[in-house]
C-alpha positions as CSV (number, residue, x, y, z in Angstrom):
1,M,95.1,148.4,23.1
2,S,97.9,150.7,21.6
3,P,98.8,153.4,24.4
4,N,98.2,156.0,21.8
5,S,94.4,154.9,21.4
6,E,92.0,157.8,21.8
7,A,90.4,155.3,23.4
8,A,92.4,154.5,25.8
9,P,91.7,155.9,29.4
10,A,94.8,157.4,31.3
11,L,94.0,154.6,33.9
12,S,92.0,151.7,33.6
13,V,91.4,149.4,37.0
14,R,89.5,146.2,36.6
15,N,88.6,144.5,39.8
16,L,91.6,144.8,41.1
17,R,92.0,143.0,44.6
18,K,95.0,142.7,47.2
19,T,94.9,140.3,50.3
20,Y,98.1,140.6,52.4
21,A,99.8,137.9,54.6
22,G,97.2,137.2,57.3
23,G,94.4,137.3,55.5
24,V,93.8,141.1,55.7
25,E,91.9,142.2,52.2
26,A,92.9,145.6,51.3
27,L,91.4,146.0,48.1
28,K,88.2,144.3,47.1
29,G,87.4,144.0,43.5
30,I,87.9,147.6,42.5
31,S,87.5,149.6,39.2
32,L,87.8,152.7,38.0
33,D,88.9,154.8,35.0
34,V,90.4,158.0,34.6
35,A,90.1,160.2,31.6
36,P,93.2,161.2,29.6
37,G,93.8,164.8,30.7
38,D,91.5,164.7,33.5
39,F,92.5,166.2,37.2
40,F,91.0,163.1,39.4
41,A,90.9,163.2,43.2
42,L,91.1,159.5,45.0
43,L,89.8,160.2,48.4
44,G,89.3,158.0,51.6
45,P,90.3,157.4,55.3
46,N,93.4,156.1,56.8
47,G,93.7,152.4,56.2
48,A,91.0,152.7,53.1
49,G,93.2,150.9,50.7
50,K,94.6,154.4,48.7
51,S,98.2,153.8,49.5
52,T,97.7,149.8,48.2
53,L,96.3,151.1,45.1
54,I,98.9,153.5,44.1
55,G,101.5,151.0,45.3
56,I,100.0,148.5,42.7
57,I,99.6,151.0,40.0
58,S,103.3,151.9,40.5
59,S,104.3,148.2,40.5
60,L,105.5,148.5,44.0
61,V,102.6,146.2,45.4
62,N,102.0,142.9,43.9
63,K,98.1,142.9,43.3
64,T,96.2,139.4,44.1
65,D,94.1,139.9,41.0
66,G,92.4,142.1,38.6
67,A,93.9,144.1,35.8
68,V,95.5,148.0,35.5
69,E,96.5,149.7,32.7
70,I,98.1,153.1,31.9
71,F,97.0,154.4,28.5
72,G,96.1,150.9,27.5
73,V,99.1,149.4,28.5
74,D,99.1,146.3,31.0
75,I,101.2,147.0,33.9
76,A,101.5,143.3,34.6
77,R,102.4,142.2,30.7
78,R,104.3,145.6,29.6
79,R,105.9,146.8,33.5
80,D,108.5,149.1,31.6
81,A,106.4,150.7,29.0
82,A,103.9,151.3,31.2
83,M,106.5,152.6,33.9
84,R,107.6,155.2,31.3
85,L,104.0,156.6,31.2
86,L,104.0,157.4,34.6
87,G,105.0,159.7,37.2
88,L,104.9,159.3,41.0
89,V,105.4,161.9,43.6
90,P,105.1,160.2,47.0
91,Q,104.3,162.2,50.7
92,E,107.8,161.6,52.1
93,I,110.6,163.9,50.9
94,N,113.0,161.3,49.4
95,F,115.7,162.6,47.8
96,N,119.4,162.9,49.3
97,L,119.6,166.5,50.9
98,F,123.3,166.8,50.5
99,E,122.6,167.2,46.4
100,K,122.1,169.8,44.4
101,P,118.5,170.3,42.7
102,F,120.1,170.1,39.3
103,D,122.2,166.6,40.2
104,I,119.2,165.5,41.7
105,L,117.2,165.8,38.6
106,V,120.1,164.6,35.8
107,N,120.7,161.5,38.2
108,Y,117.1,160.7,38.4
109,A,116.9,161.0,34.4
110,G,119.9,158.7,34.2
111,F,118.1,155.9,36.0
112,Y,115.4,156.2,32.9
113,G,118.2,156.0,30.2
114,I,117.9,159.5,29.4
115,P,121.3,161.1,27.9
116,R,122.9,163.0,30.2
117,A,123.1,166.0,27.5
118,Q,119.3,166.0,27.2
119,A,118.6,165.2,31.0
120,A,120.6,168.6,31.6
121,E,118.4,170.5,29.4
122,R,115.0,169.0,30.5
123,A,116.5,169.7,34.6
124,E,116.6,173.5,33.4
125,A,113.7,173.3,32.2
126,E,111.9,171.4,34.8
127,L,113.6,173.1,37.4
128,R,112.6,176.7,35.8
129,N,108.6,175.2,36.0
130,A,109.2,174.4,39.8
131,R,110.4,178.5,39.8
132,L,113.5,176.6,41.2
133,W,116.3,177.5,38.6
134,D,118.0,179.9,41.1
135,K,118.3,177.1,43.3
136,A,120.1,175.1,40.9
137,D,123.1,174.8,42.7
138,V,122.4,175.2,46.3
139,M,122.3,172.4,48.8
140,S,118.9,171.3,48.5
141,R,118.9,170.7,52.5
142,T,118.5,174.6,52.6
143,L,115.3,175.0,50.5
144,S,112.3,175.4,52.2
145,G,109.4,172.8,52.8
146,G,107.5,174.2,49.7
147,M,110.7,174.2,47.3
148,K,111.3,170.7,48.3
149,R,108.1,169.5,47.6
150,R,108.2,171.2,44.2
151,L,111.7,169.7,43.7
152,M,109.6,166.5,43.9
153,I,107.4,167.0,41.3
154,A,109.9,168.5,38.7
155,R,112.1,165.3,39.2
156,A,109.0,162.9,38.9
157,M,108.4,165.1,35.6
158,M,111.6,164.3,34.5
159,T,110.3,161.6,32.3
160,Q,107.7,163.5,30.8
161,P,105.0,161.4,32.4
162,K,101.4,161.1,31.2
163,L,100.2,160.1,34.4
164,L,101.3,162.0,37.2
165,I,100.1,160.9,40.8
166,L,100.8,162.4,44.0
167,D,100.5,161.1,47.4
168,E,99.4,163.5,49.9
169,P,101.5,166.0,48.4
170,T,100.5,168.8,50.6
171,A,100.2,167.0,54.0
172,G,101.8,168.8,56.7
173,V,102.9,172.1,55.2
174,D,101.0,175.3,55.6
175,I,98.5,176.9,53.4
176,E,100.8,179.4,51.7
177,I,102.6,176.6,50.6
178,R,99.4,174.4,49.5
179,R,98.2,177.0,47.6
180,D,101.5,177.5,45.6
181,M,101.9,174.1,44.7
182,W,98.1,174.2,43.7
183,R,99.0,176.5,40.8
184,T,102.0,174.5,39.9
185,L,99.6,171.5,39.7
186,R,97.2,173.5,37.7
187,E,99.9,174.5,35.3
188,I,101.3,171.0,34.8
189,N,97.7,169.7,33.9
190,A,97.0,172.4,31.6
191,A,99.7,171.0,29.8
192,G,98.2,168.1,29.2
193,T,99.4,165.8,32.1
194,T,96.7,163.6,33.7
195,I,97.0,164.0,37.5
196,I,95.8,161.6,40.2
197,L,95.6,163.1,43.4
198,T,95.2,161.5,46.8
199,T,94.6,164.2,49.9
200,H,93.1,164.1,53.3
201,Y,92.2,168.2,52.3
202,L,88.9,167.8,51.0
203,E,89.1,171.4,50.0
204,E,91.9,170.7,47.6
205,A,90.1,168.2,45.8
206,E,86.9,170.3,45.3
207,S,89.5,173.2,44.3
208,L,91.9,171.6,41.6
209,C,90.1,168.2,40.7
210,R,87.0,167.6,38.1
211,N,86.2,163.8,39.3
212,L,87.1,161.4,42.1
213,A,86.7,158.2,43.5
214,I,85.7,157.7,47.3
215,I,87.1,154.8,49.0
216,D,86.7,153.0,52.1
217,H,87.1,149.5,53.8
218,G,88.9,148.5,50.2
219,R,85.8,149.4,48.1
220,I,84.6,152.3,45.9
221,V,82.1,154.0,47.3
222,E,81.3,156.7,45.0
223,Q,83.1,158.1,41.7
224,G,82.4,160.3,39.1
225,P,82.2,164.1,38.4
226,I,82.5,166.3,41.7
227,R,79.9,168.7,40.6
228,A,77.2,165.9,40.0
229,L,78.6,164.0,43.4
230,L,78.0,167.4,45.3
231,A,74.6,167.8,43.7
232,Q,73.2,164.8,45.6
233,L,73.8,166.8,48.8
234,D,69.9,168.0,49.9
235,V,71.1,170.5,52.5
236,E,73.3,173.8,51.7
237,G,75.0,176.3,54.3
238,F,75.4,180.0,54.2
239,L,77.2,182.4,56.7
240,L,75.1,185.7,56.2
241,D,76.8,189.1,57.2
242,I,73.9,191.5,58.6
243,D,73.9,194.8,59.7
244,G,73.7,195.3,63.7
245,E,73.2,192.3,66.2
246,V,71.1,189.3,65.2
247,P,67.6,189.4,66.6
248,A,66.8,187.7,69.5
249,A,64.2,185.8,68.0
250,M,65.0,184.1,64.5
251,P,62.6,184.6,61.6
252,L,60.5,180.9,61.2
253,I,60.7,179.1,57.6
254,E,59.7,176.0,57.1
255,G,63.0,173.4,56.4
256,V,65.3,176.3,57.2
257,T,67.4,176.7,60.1
258,I,68.9,179.9,61.3
259,T,71.1,180.3,64.1
260,A,73.8,183.1,65.2
261,A,76.9,182.0,64.7
262,D,78.3,185.2,66.1
263,A,76.7,188.3,67.0
264,H,76.5,190.0,63.4
265,T,76.1,186.7,61.4
266,L,73.5,184.3,60.8
267,D,74.2,180.6,60.1
268,V,71.6,179.3,58.0
269,D,70.7,175.7,57.1
270,M,68.3,175.2,54.0
271,P,67.5,172.5,51.1
272,R,69.4,172.8,47.8
273,T,65.5,173.3,46.3
274,M,64.5,176.6,48.0
275,D,65.2,179.7,46.9
276,L,67.6,181.8,48.9
277,N,65.6,184.8,48.3
278,R,62.9,183.5,50.1
279,V,64.8,183.5,53.0
280,F,66.2,187.1,52.4
281,A,62.7,188.3,52.1
282,A,62.0,186.3,55.5
283,L,64.4,188.3,57.0
284,D,64.0,191.4,55.4
285,T,60.2,191.2,56.8
286,A,61.8,190.7,60.2
287,G,64.1,193.8,60.0
288,V,67.2,191.9,59.3
289,R,69.5,193.7,56.3
290,V,71.9,190.8,54.8
291,R,75.1,193.0,53.7
292,S,77.4,189.7,52.6
293,M,76.9,186.4,52.1
294,R,79.2,183.1,51.5
295,T,79.4,179.4,51.9
296,K,79.3,178.0,54.7
297,S,80.1,173.9,54.6
298,N,82.6,171.9,52.7
299,R,80.3,170.2,50.5
300,L,82.4,167.7,49.9
301,E,83.5,166.6,53.1
302,E,79.9,166.7,53.8
303,L,79.8,164.1,50.6
304,F,82.7,162.6,51.6
305,V,81.6,161.6,55.4
306,R,78.0,160.5,54.0
307,M,79.6,158.0,51.4
308,T,82.0,156.6,54.2
309,A,79.3,156.6,56.9
310,R,77.5,153.6,54.9
311,D,77.6,150.2,56.2
312,P,80.9,148.7,54.7
313,A,79.1,145.5,54.1
314,A,76.6,146.9,51.7
315,A,79.2,148.8,49.6
């Protein structure tokens, strides 16, 4: 299959297995496809196999069996061609902190045979895209944590990859930095780069990604569009801000649980198939006036817990 074929997935993994020395089976026949242009989430607890999968895709780990293609290019048969299509942003900051951002990008491009003049043009473009051009000539160790993360992404984009993999890119950073990085990643994806994101922040996947796969004990336990998977959940949770204090006795509605979240907020769990207006009507009859409503739970987290709680032997 040609790498330019419209039919080629951005990533195709077939029956991928990895057994480490000592018999530890990290991957147990994983198969998945990521469509071109997608923003795809790969989720799973520690030890699930995410890092092994990314290591094999990026040719840092040797597979035991199976096949991996990047835009139709088999990584085992045409490794160099496949790696030219791939950009990888690891979790750890791994550039020289005593180099300038501009030099880091230009030198990185040199490893891929990009002429220096062309690399300099790309470095300026990527630093501007990352909102780091004004920091091009400072020591990288002086950059803030968020700037260092954006520099990692800019470096990966120097080879103009068609597929960008980010391994826990916002681990350990505060919410302001995370949201700034979300903006950067949305811009990269909107420009046409396919992105695969691994994250422990499940709201991050729900906010950014269109499709996901959940991996646990070396197997894919669920995959598909995020919205379709969330629709499997049969319970929704809401927080209702009310006028006055919560009543001593809550209205009784079959299938609905209403408790006090605090003195002025009701915590409501109800079937997804139920009309919320029925809850509002019952509260109104009880003299409770609702001022505002917001979703209580992270539904993706609920799905994640449900999927990974299954018996791994049955996955």
